[in-house]
C-alpha positions in Angstrom: 20.1 -10.7 16.5 16.8 -11.9 16.3 13.6 -9.9 15.2 12.5 -10.5 18.9 15.6 -9.1 20.3 15.7 -6.2 18.2 12.0 -5.2 18.4 8.7 -6.6 19.2 6.2 -5.2 16.8 3.1 -3.5 18.6 -0.5 -4.2 17.6 1.0 -6.6 14.7 -2.5 -8.4 14.0 -4.2 -5.2 13.9 -1.8 -3.3 11.8 -1.6 -5.9 9.1 -5.2 -6.5 8.8 -5.7 -2.6 8.6 -3.7 -2.6 5.3 -6.5 -4.8 3.9 -3.7 -6.5 1.7 -4.3 -7.6 -1.8 -1.8 -10.5 -2.5 -0.7 -8.8 -5.6 -0.4 -5.4 -4.4 2.6 -3.2 -3.7 3.3 -2.2 -0.2 5.7 0.0 1.8 6.9 -0.4 5.5 8.6 2.8 6.2 9.9 1.6 9.6 11.6 -1.6 8.9 13.4 -2.0 12.3 13.4 -5.8 13.3 11.4 -6.5 10.4 8.4 -7.9 12.1 5.7 -6.0 10.4 7.4 -6.7 7.2 7.3 -10.4 7.8 3.8 -10.3 8.6 3.1 -8.3 5.4 4.9 -10.7 3.3 3.2 -13.8 4.4 0.1 -12.3 3.0 1.6 -11.5 -0.5 1.2 -13.6 -3.5 3.9 -14.4 -6.3 3.4 -10.7 -7.7 3.2 -8.8 -4.7 5.9 -6.5 -3.5 7.3 -4.9 -0.5 9.5 -1.9 0.0 10.8 -1.3 3.5 12.8 1.7 4.6 15.1 2.3 7.5 18.0 4.9 7.8 19.7 2.8 10.5 22.1 0.2 8.7 21.8 -1.8 11.8 18.3 -2.9 10.5 20.2 -4.1 7.3 21.0 -7.4 9.2 17.1 -8.0 9.5 16.5 -7.6 5.7 14.4 -10.5 4.2 15.8 -13.0 1.7 13.0 -12.6 -0.8 12.8 -11.6 -4.6 9.7 -9.6 -3.7 11.2 -7.6 -1.0 13.4 -4.4 -1.4 15.3 -3.0 1.5 15.7 0.8 1.0 18.6 2.4 3.5 16.9 5.9 3.6 14.9 8.1 5.8 11.3 7.9 4.6 10.9 11.3 4.1 12.5 10.3 0.6 9.6 7.7 0.1 8.5 9.1 -3.2 12.0 9.7 -4.8 12.9 6.1 -4.0 9.7 4.8 -5.3 10.2 6.7 -8.5 13.9 5.2 -8.7 12.3 1.6 -8.4 9.8 2.6 -11.2 6.8 2.4 -8.7 4.3 5.3 -9.0 1.5 4.1 -7.1 1.2 1.6 -3.8 -1.7 -0.2 -2.1 -0.6 0.5 1.4 1.7 2.3 3.6 2.7 1.3 7.3 4.6 3.4 9.6 5.4 2.3 13.3 6.9 5.5 14.8 8.1 3.6 18.0 11.7 3.4 18.8 13.2 -0.1 18.6 14.1 -2.1 21.6 17.6 -2.2 20.0 18.2 1.6 20.1 17.0 1.8 23.8 19.2 -1.2 24.9 22.3 -0.6 22.8 24.5 1.4 25.2 26.4 3.1 22.6 23.5 4.8 21.0 22.5 7.3 23.9 18.6 6.7 23.6 17.9 5.8 27.2 18.5 7.3 30.6 18.9 3.9 32.2 22.5 3.6 30.9 25.3 6.2 30.9 26.5 6.7 27.5 27.3 9.4 25.1 24.7 11.9 24.1 24.0 10.5 20.6 20.4 9.7 19.7 20.9 9.6 16.0 18.8 7.2 14.0 21.1 7.8 11.2 24.5 7.5 12.4 25.9 9.1 9.3 24.1 12.4 10.5 26.3 15.0 11.9 24.2 16.4 14.5 23.6 14.4 17.7 22.0 15.1 21.3 25.1 16.4 22.7 25.3 19.1 19.9 21.7 20.3 20.9 22.4 20.3 24.4 25.6 22.2 24.1 24.9 24.7 21.5 21.3 25.6 21.5 20.4 28.8 23.4 18.3 28.5 26.4 15.2 29.8 24.8 15.4 27.3 22.0 16.5 24.4 24.4 13.3 25.4 26.7 11.0 25.1 23.3 12.4 21.8 22.6 11.8 20.4 26.0 8.3 22.0 26.2 7.1 21.3 22.6 8.4 17.8 22.3 8.7 16.6 25.7 5.6 18.5 27.1 7.6 19.2 30.2 6.1 21.9 32.6 9.8 22.7 34.0 11.4 23.0 30.6 12.5 26.7 31.3 14.1 25.8 34.5 15.7 22.7 32.8 17.0 24.9 30.1 18.7 27.2 32.3 20.4 24.7 34.4 21.9 23.1 31.1 23.0 26.3 30.1 24.7 27.0 33.4 26.1 23.4 33.8 27.7 23.5 30.3 29.3 27.0 30.8 32.0 25.2 33.0 31.9 21.8 31.1 30.3 20.3 28.1 27.6 17.7 28.7 28.5 14.7 26.6 27.0 11.9 28.6 23.3 10.7 29.4 24.4 10.3 32.9 25.8 13.9 33.2 22.4 15.2 31.4 20.4 13.1 34.0 22.2 14.9 36.8 21.8 18.5 35.6 17.8 18.0 34.9 17.0 15.7 38.1 16.3 18.6 40.4 13.4 19.5 38.3 12.1 16.1 38.0 9.1 14.8 40.4 10.4 11.8 42.2 7.0 10.1 42.0 7.2 10.5 38.2 11.2 10.2 37.8 10.9 7.6 34.9 8.2 9.0 33.1 9.7 12.5 33.1 13.2 11.6 32.1 12.0 9.7 29.4 10.1 12.8 28.1 13.4 14.7 28.5 15.2 12.2 26.2 12.3 11.8 23.9 12.2 15.7 23.2 15.9 15.7 22.4 15.4 12.5 20.1 12.8 14.2 18.3 14.9 17.1 17.6 17.9 15.3 16.7 15.9 13.4 14.0 13.7 16.1 13.0 10.7 13.4 13.8 8.0 16.0 13.4 9.0 17.4 10.3 9.8 13.9 8.7 6.5 12.5 9.7 4.7 15.8 8.1 6.5 14.8 5.0 5.7 11.3 4.9 2.0 12.3 5.5 1.9 14.8 2.5 3.7 12.3 0.1 1.1 9.4 1.1 -1.5 11.4 -0.7 0.7 11.2 -3.8 1.8 7.6 -3.8 -1.3 5.8 -2.5 -3.8 4.5 -5.0 -7.4 5.1 -4.6 -8.5 2.4 -2.1 -5.0 2.4 -0.8 -4.5 2.2 3.2 -2.3 4.4 5.4 -1.7 2.7 8.7 0.3 4.5 11.4 1.1 3.7 15.0 2.3 6.7 17.3 3.7 6.7 20.8 3.2 10.3 22.0 0.5 12.9 21.8 2.4 15.4 19.5 2.6 12.4 16.7 -0.9 11.1 17.2 -2.6 14.7 16.9 -0.8 15.2 13.9 -1.7 12.1 12.3 -5.4 12.1 13.5 -5.8 15.7 12.0 -4.1 14.8 8.8 -6.4 11.8 8.4 -9.5 13.9 9.1 -8.7 17.1 7.0 -6.1 15.7 4.3 -3.6 18.5 5.5 -0.9 18.6 8.2 -2.4 21.7 9.3 -5.5 20.2 10.2 -7.7 22.7 8.4 -11.2 21.4 7.8 -12.4 22.4 4.4 -16.2 22.0 4.1 -18.4 22.0 0.6 -21.6 24.1 -0.1 -23.4 21.4 1.7 -21.4 21.2 4.8 -19.4 18.1 4.0 -16.0 18.0 4.8 -13.7 17.8 1.9 -11.1 15.3 2.6 -9.1 12.6 0.6 -9.6 10.1 3.4 -12.1 7.9 4.8 -11.5 6.9 8.4 -11.5 3.1 8.9 -11.4 3.5 12.8 -13.0 6.6 14.1 -11.7 5.5 17.4 -7.9 4.9 17.9 -7.0 1.4 18.4 -4.8 0.5 21.4 -3.0 -2.8 22.6 -5.1 -5.4 24.7 -4.1 -6.0 28.2 -2.7 -9.3 27.0 -0.4 -7.6 24.7 0.6 -5.0 27.0 1.6 -7.7 29.4 3.7 -9.5 26.8 5.1 -6.2 25.6 4.8 -3.5 28.3 6.0 -0.9 25.7 3.0 -1.4 23.5 0.9 0.3 26.3 1.4 3.7 24.7 0.9 2.5 20.9 -1.9 4.1 18.9 -3.1 2.9 15.8 -4.9 4.8 13.3 -6.1 3.9 9.6 -7.5 5.7 6.8 -8.1 4.9 3.2 -7.4 7.1 0.1 -10.5 8.2 -1.8 -11.1 10.2 -4.8 -14.2 12.5 -4.6 -16.6 12.2 -7.6 -19.1 14.8 -6.6 
């Protein structure tokens, strides 16, 4: 499988430029996937440069790079600091996270990430994980289901959807994507059918893979492992993630609480490289429609001396 078939990286040039790569530096791509971003980083590294790329899905292993400067880490990036310590790395020069789902996952009918194909309700990024989307749909109580759909899918009909799911599963478990679509479809606006079904599946995927908690752990660890002057570069695809990243880069904490000194200056360990979020150009969106919702934010690690 080629990189293009697995995933077309969004905002590739903007992302790699945002890392401000030192050819002799150490970098981390925490979302390897098809390896598009990693390959672009490797092209800018010198003989002493190193790249560590994380992916919890072993399907990505087939895309690994055959280069002595490259290390593939089969792990969720929430364990970033632990694995860097394992490899004897204390500080790095840059961290990249592309939080989008690879084409590979949407297009693989066995994985259950897409409403466009009738398949088992899975949605696990890590196939070794025990909890899948079917477990969420069939065991969560109505209130918990409604909260997942509302918080992670931003669906106004979340309570009615949750009620319908609980009623439907009482007679027979909901085990396929097709059956789930049937159950929630009465609460989907026809004019927004694709968008709202995508939001339903997004909500379940985020819950199954604990994506928000994992992102928070990554953000907190970035403060510990980035050198002063190191860059944190993150691409998000939905408002929940983008809000979290934006607030963290402004405040230095995942709660987004602003702390000011005696003179009213914000105490933050970051310097924003782009105050305005970077989005895909019209030309890129035409080439890669899935880049339409990509938002890139870049921050540089600093140490206050005053």
